[in-house]
N, C-alpha and C positions, 0 to 999 in steps of 0.2 A: 410548443417548445419545452424541452426537459431541462429545468433549472437546478435538478438534483446535484450536489456537490460531493465530490469524493477524495479520500486520503488514501496515499500509498503507505502501506506498512511494511517493514521487514521483521520477519520473525525467525527464530530458530526451529528448524524442521523437526528435530527430535522432540523438544517439549511444546512447540507451539507458542512460546513466550514472544510477545512482542518486544523488540528490541530498540526499535526507532520508528519515527513517522516523518520521512524525508518529503512528504508533500501533503499539504494540508489544503481543505477547502478548493479543491480543483475540479474544473469541468472536466468530463470523461475524455472528450475527444475534440473540441473545437478551440480555435485559437493557438497561439505558440507555445505558451506554458499550459500543458494540460497532464491528465493523470496517465495517459497511456504513455506520451512521452518520457514522463518522469519515471514510470515503471520500466521501460526499456533501459534507460540509463543507469537505474539501481540494479538490474539483473545484471549488467555487463560489471559491475564493480563489487558486488558482496561475495564473501566467502563460501564455499561450497556447502557448510553446514547452515546455511541460511536460505529464504527465500523470501519472495516479495509479492504483495497482490494489492489490487486496488479494491477499498471497501468503502461504504457509505461514510460520510464525514461525521466524527463524533462516536462511531460504533466501537472503536478500540483506542485505549491510550497505552503507554509503554509499561509493560508489566503484565498486562492482560494476556488471557490464552488464547489464540487466533483458532478457531475451528474451521476447517475446510468444508464449505458447504456443497451439497451434490451428491 
């Protein structure tokens, strides 16, 4: 069973700077409060110059630069 926890971060697309972390220490997809549902909610509400991602807990904090992996 995967016990990895995740954060949901909001970052500015142009600079990659993390602006907020609206979800901290969440399971990815089980239960009612999970990272995938939080990401979906965040994406519906953020301004077009921002994006959001699910990342491993503790990997980024506000002000860090997010690098798209892949």
